[in-house]
A tleap script that builds the chain and sets N, CA, C and O, in Angstrom:
source leaprc.protein.ff14SB
mol = sequence {
  NMET VAL LYS GLY ILE SER ARG GLN VAL VAL
  VAL ILE ASP ALA PRO ASP PRO LYS PHE PHE
  GLU GLN ALA ILE PHE ILE VAL ARG ASN ASP
  ALA PHE ARG GLU GLY VAL THR ALA ARG ALA
  LEU VAL GLN GLU ALA ARG ARG VAL ALA ARG
  ASN CYS THR GLU GLU ARG ARG ALA GLU SER
  LEU TRP ASN ARG PHE LEU PRO TRP ILE THR
  ALA GLY ILE GLY GLY GLY PHE VAL GLY ALA
  ALA TRP LEU LEU THR THR CYS LEU ALA CMET
}
set mol.1.N position { 87.007 116.108 90.527 }
set mol.1.CA position { 86.414 115.682 89.571 }
set mol.1.C position { 87.298 115.212 88.813 }
set mol.1.O position { 88.188 116.040 88.617 }
set mol.2.N position { 87.537 113.744 88.026 }
set mol.2.CA position { 88.545 113.110 87.257 }
set mol.2.C position { 87.662 112.965 85.580 }
set mol.2.O position { 86.651 112.332 85.274 }
set mol.3.N position { 88.472 113.754 84.851 }
set mol.3.CA position { 87.896 113.925 83.196 }
set mol.3.C position { 88.555 112.935 82.360 }
set mol.3.O position { 88.761 113.240 81.186 }
set mol.4.N position { 88.999 111.539 82.886 }
set mol.4.CA position { 89.591 110.956 81.999 }
set mol.4.C position { 91.003 110.900 81.597 }
set mol.4.O position { 91.477 110.631 80.493 }
set mol.5.N position { 91.591 111.206 82.705 }
set mol.5.CA position { 92.710 111.846 82.642 }
set mol.5.C position { 93.832 110.795 83.456 }
set mol.5.O position { 93.838 110.832 84.686 }
set mol.6.N position { 94.637 109.999 82.837 }
set mol.6.CA position { 95.465 109.293 83.725 }
set mol.6.C position { 96.565 109.506 84.506 }
set mol.6.O position { 97.646 109.618 83.927 }
set mol.7.N position { 96.518 109.595 85.839 }
set mol.7.CA position { 97.675 110.054 86.874 }
set mol.7.C position { 98.477 108.911 87.437 }
set mol.7.O position { 98.054 107.782 87.685 }
set mol.8.N position { 99.605 109.337 87.588 }
set mol.8.CA position { 100.715 108.584 88.628 }
set mol.8.C position { 100.947 109.235 89.903 }
set mol.8.O position { 101.363 110.358 90.184 }
set mol.9.N position { 100.521 108.111 90.701 }
set mol.9.CA position { 100.663 108.573 92.057 }
set mol.9.C position { 101.714 107.413 93.071 }
set mol.9.O position { 101.869 106.202 92.916 }
set mol.10.N position { 102.078 107.980 93.706 }
set mol.10.CA position { 102.782 107.483 95.087 }
set mol.10.C position { 102.434 107.865 96.227 }
set mol.10.O position { 102.457 108.996 96.712 }
set mol.11.N position { 101.923 106.350 96.897 }
set mol.11.CA position { 101.137 106.377 98.097 }
set mol.11.C position { 102.266 106.019 99.269 }
set mol.11.O position { 103.145 105.206 98.983 }
set mol.12.N position { 102.241 106.571 100.459 }
set mol.12.CA position { 103.358 106.558 101.436 }
set mol.12.C position { 102.348 106.151 102.606 }
set mol.12.O position { 101.202 106.593 102.688 }
set mol.13.N position { 102.902 105.289 103.459 }
set mol.13.CA position { 102.146 104.866 104.907 }
set mol.13.C position { 102.597 106.038 105.520 }
set mol.13.O position { 103.704 106.513 105.265 }
set mol.14.N position { 101.728 106.589 106.396 }
set mol.14.CA position { 102.272 108.115 107.455 }
set mol.14.C position { 103.443 107.510 108.169 }
set mol.14.O position { 103.386 106.347 108.570 }
set mol.15.N position { 104.399 108.189 108.323 }
set mol.15.CA position { 105.238 107.643 109.772 }
set mol.15.C position { 104.947 108.218 111.007 }
set mol.15.O position { 105.700 108.009 111.958 }
set mol.16.N position { 103.874 108.970 111.129 }
set mol.16.CA position { 103.397 109.217 112.400 }
set mol.16.C position { 101.786 108.745 112.408 }
set mol.16.O position { 100.995 109.684 112.493 }
set mol.17.N position { 101.230 107.443 112.333 }
set mol.17.CA position { 99.865 107.164 112.049 }
set mol.17.C position { 98.437 107.899 113.212 }
set mol.17.O position { 97.252 107.568 113.188 }
set mol.18.N position { 99.030 108.829 114.026 }
set mol.18.CA position { 98.206 109.492 114.888 }
set mol.18.C position { 97.039 109.811 114.385 }
set mol.18.O position { 96.020 109.358 114.907 }
set mol.19.N position { 96.970 110.728 113.172 }
set mol.19.CA position { 95.972 111.452 112.534 }
set mol.19.C position { 96.022 111.058 110.860 }
set mol.19.O position { 95.191 111.447 110.039 }
set mol.20.N position { 97.093 110.271 110.594 }
set mol.20.CA position { 96.837 110.331 108.932 }
set mol.20.C position { 97.317 108.782 108.728 }
set mol.20.O position { 98.205 108.333 109.454 }
set mol.21.N position { 96.720 107.999 107.743 }
set mol.21.CA position { 96.897 106.896 107.503 }
set mol.21.C position { 98.030 106.474 106.324 }
set mol.21.O position { 98.806 105.518 106.307 }
set mol.22.N position { 97.827 107.529 105.372 }
set mol.22.CA position { 98.521 107.837 103.821 }
set mol.22.C position { 98.732 108.625 103.692 }
set mol.22.O position { 98.094 109.430 104.369 }
set mol.23.N position { 99.830 109.219 102.706 }
set mol.23.CA position { 100.030 110.226 101.909 }
set mol.23.C position { 99.831 109.916 100.330 }
set mol.23.O position { 100.191 108.876 99.779 }
set mol.24.N position { 99.460 110.552 99.968 }
set mol.24.CA position { 99.156 110.455 98.432 }
set mol.24.C position { 99.938 111.495 97.486 }
set mol.24.O position { 99.503 112.643 97.402 }
set mol.25.N position { 101.095 111.105 96.768 }
set mol.25.CA position { 101.902 112.189 96.224 }
set mol.25.C position { 101.422 112.182 94.542 }
set mol.25.O position { 101.657 111.135 93.939 }
set mol.26.N position { 100.918 113.044 93.955 }
set mol.26.CA position { 100.658 112.888 92.634 }
set mol.26.C position { 101.753 113.304 91.838 }
set mol.26.O position { 102.174 114.452 91.978 }
set mol.27.N position { 102.297 112.499 90.986 }
set mol.27.CA position { 103.653 112.576 90.088 }
set mol.27.C position { 103.516 112.936 88.994 }
set mol.27.O position { 102.848 112.302 88.177 }
set mol.28.N position { 104.210 114.203 88.693 }
set mol.28.CA position { 104.262 115.005 87.663 }
set mol.28.C position { 104.526 114.346 86.253 }
set mol.28.O position { 105.416 113.503 86.141 }
set mol.29.N position { 103.702 114.756 85.107 }
set mol.29.CA position { 103.940 113.972 83.665 }
set mol.29.C position { 104.993 114.123 83.582 }
set mol.29.O position { 105.456 112.989 83.459 }
set mol.30.N position { 105.882 114.912 83.559 }
set mol.30.CA position { 107.391 115.100 82.925 }
set mol.30.C position { 108.504 114.510 83.890 }
set mol.30.O position { 109.703 114.718 83.699 }
set mol.31.N position { 108.075 113.864 84.794 }
set mol.31.CA position { 109.339 113.390 85.885 }
set mol.31.C position { 109.878 112.189 85.652 }
set mol.31.O position { 110.851 111.854 86.328 }
set mol.32.N position { 109.355 111.318 84.659 }
set mol.32.CA position { 110.134 110.210 84.275 }
set mol.32.C position { 111.132 110.369 83.435 }
set mol.32.O position { 112.225 109.803 83.447 }
set mol.33.N position { 110.464 111.656 82.239 }
set mol.33.CA position { 111.709 112.121 81.220 }
set mol.33.C position { 112.927 112.433 81.798 }
set mol.33.O position { 113.985 112.105 81.262 }
set mol.34.N position { 112.864 113.126 82.997 }
set mol.34.CA position { 114.222 113.790 83.553 }
set mol.34.C position { 115.148 112.513 84.095 }
set mol.34.O position { 116.254 112.777 84.567 }
set mol.35.N position { 114.804 111.459 84.043 }
set mol.35.CA position { 115.669 110.139 84.247 }
set mol.35.C position { 115.516 110.104 85.805 }
set mol.35.O position { 116.451 109.907 86.582 }
set mol.36.N position { 114.190 110.326 86.164 }
set mol.36.CA position { 114.046 109.996 87.534 }
set mol.36.C position { 113.496 108.341 88.181 }
set mol.36.O position { 112.400 107.978 87.754 }
set mol.37.N position { 113.976 107.706 88.832 }
set mol.37.CA position { 113.743 106.374 89.037 }
set mol.37.C position { 111.984 106.066 89.675 }
set mol.37.O position { 111.299 107.034 90.004 }
set mol.38.N position { 111.658 105.220 89.735 }
set mol.38.CA position { 110.329 104.799 90.586 }
set mol.38.C position { 111.064 104.908 91.999 }
set mol.38.O position { 110.541 105.653 92.828 }
set mol.39.N position { 112.234 104.227 92.343 }
set mol.39.CA position { 112.876 104.178 93.724 }
set mol.39.C position { 113.312 105.527 94.183 }
set mol.39.O position { 113.069 105.692 95.378 }
set mol.40.N position { 113.834 106.456 93.647 }
set mol.40.CA position { 113.803 107.687 93.597 }
set mol.40.C position { 112.547 108.557 93.957 }
set mol.40.O position { 112.484 109.222 94.991 }
set mol.41.N position { 111.811 108.509 93.258 }
set mol.41.CA position { 110.354 108.955 93.483 }
set mol.41.C position { 109.805 108.276 94.695 }
set mol.41.O position { 108.928 108.942 95.246 }
set mol.42.N position { 110.070 107.183 95.237 }
set mol.42.CA position { 109.578 106.972 96.846 }
set mol.42.C position { 110.545 107.450 97.588 }
set mol.42.O position { 110.075 108.479 98.073 }
set mol.43.N position { 111.436 107.337 97.901 }
set mol.43.CA position { 112.599 107.708 98.611 }
set mol.43.C position { 111.921 109.271 98.859 }
set mol.43.O position { 111.547 109.721 99.942 }
set mol.44.N position { 111.876 109.945 97.549 }
set mol.44.CA position { 111.620 111.533 97.723 }
set mol.44.C position { 110.345 111.451 98.663 }
set mol.44.O position { 110.478 111.804 99.835 }
set mol.45.N position { 109.213 111.040 98.242 }
set mol.45.CA position { 107.669 110.914 98.789 }
set mol.45.C position { 108.147 110.458 100.398 }
set mol.45.O position { 107.809 111.178 101.338 }
set mol.46.N position { 108.695 109.611 100.552 }
set mol.46.CA position { 109.216 109.050 102.243 }
set mol.46.C position { 109.716 110.636 102.595 }
set mol.46.O position { 108.857 111.295 103.180 }
set mol.47.N position { 110.830 111.239 102.347 }
set mol.47.CA position { 111.489 112.274 103.011 }
set mol.47.C position { 110.540 113.661 103.022 }
set mol.47.O position { 110.718 114.562 103.841 }
set mol.48.N position { 109.605 113.685 102.086 }
set mol.48.CA position { 108.871 114.682 102.185 }
set mol.48.C position { 107.854 114.789 103.322 }
set mol.48.O position { 107.495 115.772 103.971 }
set mol.49.N position { 107.394 113.165 103.398 }
set mol.49.CA position { 106.364 113.062 104.434 }
set mol.49.C position { 106.812 112.841 105.790 }
set mol.49.O position { 105.996 113.071 106.682 }
set mol.50.N position { 108.319 112.310 106.194 }
set mol.50.CA position { 108.705 112.376 107.310 }
set mol.50.C position { 109.199 114.000 107.476 }
set mol.50.O position { 109.341 114.361 108.645 }
set mol.51.N position { 109.413 114.788 106.652 }
set mol.51.CA position { 109.711 116.208 107.175 }
set mol.51.C position { 108.549 116.775 107.593 }
set mol.51.O position { 108.612 117.457 108.616 }
set mol.52.N position { 107.212 116.620 106.891 }
set mol.52.CA position { 106.156 117.464 107.428 }
set mol.52.C position { 105.618 116.972 108.829 }
set mol.52.O position { 105.046 117.767 109.576 }
set mol.53.N position { 105.847 115.385 109.243 }
set mol.53.CA position { 105.552 115.054 110.646 }
set mol.53.C position { 106.325 115.707 111.628 }
set mol.53.O position { 105.880 116.068 112.717 }
set mol.54.N position { 107.766 115.894 111.142 }
set mol.54.CA position { 108.682 116.528 112.318 }
set mol.54.C position { 108.387 118.088 112.605 }
set mol.54.O position { 108.520 118.561 113.734 }
set mol.55.N position { 107.943 118.908 111.404 }
set mol.55.CA position { 107.376 119.964 111.501 }
set mol.55.C position { 106.005 119.925 112.496 }
set mol.55.O position { 105.747 120.627 113.474 }
set mol.56.N position { 105.582 119.332 112.157 }
set mol.56.CA position { 104.170 119.185 112.715 }
set mol.56.C position { 104.505 119.021 114.638 }
set mol.56.O position { 103.976 119.548 115.617 }
set mol.57.N position { 105.529 118.115 114.484 }
set mol.57.CA position { 105.824 117.760 116.100 }
set mol.57.C position { 106.014 119.029 116.713 }
set mol.57.O position { 105.348 119.363 117.693 }
set mol.58.N position { 107.219 120.041 115.998 }
set mol.58.CA position { 107.904 121.075 116.623 }
set mol.58.C position { 106.818 122.181 116.929 }
set mol.58.O position { 106.914 122.920 117.908 }
set mol.59.N position { 105.585 122.255 115.851 }
set mol.59.CA position { 104.825 123.155 115.779 }
set mol.59.C position { 103.443 123.175 117.122 }
set mol.59.O position { 102.797 124.111 117.594 }
set mol.60.N position { 103.427 122.016 117.333 }
set mol.60.CA position { 102.485 121.765 118.085 }
set mol.60.C position { 103.245 121.571 119.774 }
set mol.60.O position { 102.590 121.683 120.810 }
set mol.61.N position { 104.625 121.287 119.724 }
set mol.61.CA position { 105.072 121.781 120.913 }
set mol.61.C position { 105.102 123.187 121.302 }
set mol.61.O position { 104.949 123.477 122.489 }
set mol.62.N position { 105.317 124.247 120.260 }
set mol.62.CA position { 105.156 125.737 120.454 }
set mol.62.C position { 103.990 126.135 120.824 }
set mol.62.O position { 103.814 127.008 121.675 }
set mol.63.N position { 102.686 125.260 119.947 }
set mol.63.CA position { 101.348 125.817 120.255 }
set mol.63.C position { 101.002 125.271 121.588 }
set mol.63.O position { 100.067 125.883 122.105 }
set mol.64.N position { 101.613 124.032 122.491 }
set mol.64.CA position { 101.275 123.702 123.467 }
set mol.64.C position { 101.693 124.868 124.532 }
set mol.64.O position { 100.899 125.053 125.454 }
set mol.65.N position { 102.952 125.723 124.478 }
set mol.65.CA position { 103.499 126.217 125.550 }
set mol.65.C position { 102.858 127.659 125.172 }
set mol.65.O position { 102.833 128.430 126.131 }
set mol.66.N position { 102.473 128.034 124.277 }
set mol.66.CA position { 101.833 129.352 124.172 }
set mol.66.C position { 101.084 130.258 124.799 }
set mol.66.O position { 101.218 131.460 125.027 }
set mol.67.N position { 100.076 129.265 125.092 }
set mol.67.CA position { 99.029 129.929 125.761 }
set mol.67.C position { 99.603 129.984 127.173 }
set mol.67.O position { 99.288 131.031 127.740 }
set mol.68.N position { 100.249 129.277 127.804 }
set mol.68.CA position { 100.817 129.781 129.077 }
set mol.68.C position { 101.777 130.694 129.043 }
set mol.68.O position { 101.777 131.331 130.096 }
set mol.69.N position { 102.641 131.059 128.259 }
set mol.69.CA position { 103.494 132.019 128.047 }
set mol.69.C position { 103.107 133.310 127.905 }
set mol.69.O position { 103.822 134.201 128.362 }
set mol.70.N position { 101.916 133.600 127.250 }
set mol.70.CA position { 100.944 134.405 126.610 }
set mol.70.C position { 100.239 134.862 127.906 }
set mol.70.O position { 100.365 136.051 128.197 }
set mol.71.N position { 99.372 133.915 128.877 }
set mol.71.CA position { 98.795 134.163 130.256 }
set mol.71.C position { 99.719 134.617 131.224 }
set mol.71.O position { 99.274 135.457 132.007 }
set mol.72.N position { 100.863 134.279 131.360 }
set mol.72.CA position { 101.822 134.859 132.336 }
set mol.72.C position { 102.473 136.032 132.026 }
set mol.72.O position { 102.939 136.725 132.930 }
set mol.73.N position { 102.559 136.317 130.979 }
set mol.73.CA position { 102.944 137.690 130.446 }
set mol.73.C position { 101.613 138.845 130.609 }
set mol.73.O position { 101.767 139.978 131.065 }
set mol.74.N position { 100.732 138.464 130.288 }
set mol.74.CA position { 99.441 139.177 130.734 }
set mol.74.C position { 99.147 139.274 131.762 }
set mol.74.O position { 98.761 140.394 132.098 }
set mol.75.N position { 99.170 137.975 133.001 }
set mol.75.CA position { 99.320 138.370 134.375 }
set mol.75.C position { 100.211 139.110 135.027 }
set mol.75.O position { 99.930 139.689 136.076 }
set mol.76.N position { 101.487 139.164 134.406 }
set mol.76.CA position { 102.940 139.686 134.666 }
set mol.76.C position { 102.430 141.491 134.713 }
set mol.76.O position { 102.418 142.286 135.654 }
set mol.77.N position { 102.077 141.638 133.364 }
set mol.77.CA position { 101.236 143.260 133.584 }
set mol.77.C position { 99.978 143.553 134.215 }
set mol.77.O position { 99.899 144.666 134.734 }
set mol.78.N position { 99.420 143.131 134.254 }
set mol.78.CA position { 98.245 143.321 135.306 }
set mol.78.C position { 98.674 143.339 136.763 }
set mol.78.O position { 98.168 144.134 137.556 }
set mol.79.N position { 99.485 142.578 137.069 }
set mol.79.CA position { 100.036 142.886 138.521 }
set mol.79.C position { 100.884 144.016 138.864 }
set mol.79.O position { 100.925 144.591 139.952 }
set mol.80.N position { 101.637 144.300 137.689 }
set mol.80.CA position { 102.161 145.330 137.716 }
set mol.80.C position { 101.562 146.656 137.696 }
set mol.80.O position { 102.049 147.589 138.334 }
set mol.81.N position { 100.444 146.771 136.927 }
set mol.81.CA position { 99.885 147.861 136.970 }
set mol.81.C position { 98.561 147.996 138.203 }
set mol.81.O position { 98.085 149.091 138.503 }
set mol.82.N position { 98.121 146.754 138.790 }
set mol.82.CA position { 97.892 146.739 140.030 }
set mol.82.C position { 98.861 147.386 141.133 }
set mol.82.O position { 98.342 148.114 141.980 }
set mol.83.N position { 100.259 147.153 141.162 }
set mol.83.CA position { 101.156 147.364 142.089 }
set mol.83.C position { 101.263 148.903 141.966 }
set mol.83.O position { 101.357 149.646 142.943 }
set mol.84.N position { 101.239 149.301 140.724 }
set mol.84.CA position { 102.059 150.807 140.200 }
set mol.84.C position { 100.499 151.607 141.141 }
set mol.84.O position { 100.718 152.339 142.106 }
set mol.85.N position { 99.090 151.329 140.692 }
set mol.85.CA position { 98.235 152.151 141.047 }
set mol.85.C position { 98.055 152.117 142.645 }
set mol.85.O position { 97.669 153.086 143.298 }
set mol.86.N position { 98.407 150.798 143.206 }
set mol.86.CA position { 98.271 150.794 144.909 }
set mol.86.C position { 98.930 151.728 145.406 }
set mol.86.O position { 98.489 152.589 146.167 }
set mol.87.N position { 100.345 151.591 144.894 }
set mol.87.CA position { 101.284 152.506 145.512 }
set mol.87.C position { 101.202 154.040 145.043 }
set mol.87.O position { 101.819 154.961 145.577 }
set mol.88.N position { 100.470 154.130 144.127 }
set mol.88.CA position { 100.616 155.774 143.621 }
set mol.88.C position { 99.295 156.297 144.372 }
set mol.88.O position { 99.047 157.501 144.437 }
set mol.89.N position { 98.411 155.251 144.971 }
set mol.89.CA position { 97.122 155.591 145.835 }
set mol.89.C position { 97.231 156.041 147.480 }
set mol.89.O position { 96.401 156.564 148.222 }
set mol.90.N position { 98.529 155.630 147.689 }
set mol.90.CA position { 99.045 156.048 149.148 }
set mol.90.C position { 99.336 157.161 149.131 }
set mol.90.O position { 99.762 157.703 150.150 }
savepdb mol mol.pdb
quit
C-alpha cells in the first residue's frame, strides 16, 4: 500500500531471465546524502542481482543431486541391514 510517499528505485534487467524479468531495488532516502552517485547505485544493484543468480545456480545444482545422494545412502543402509540379517539367520 502506498501512502503518498515518493521513493526512488533502481530497476535492473535480470541477468538470468529464466525466472525473473527485472529486479527492483528501493533506494534508501539517505543514500545520496552520503555522496553516492546514481552510477554507483546502478553498479551495486547489478552486482547484487548477479550474485543472487550465482547463488541460485549453485543451490540448484546441490538440490539436483541431493535426492540421489540420500537415496544411495538409504539404499546402502537397507542393503547392509538385509545382508546382516541374512548372514545371522544362517
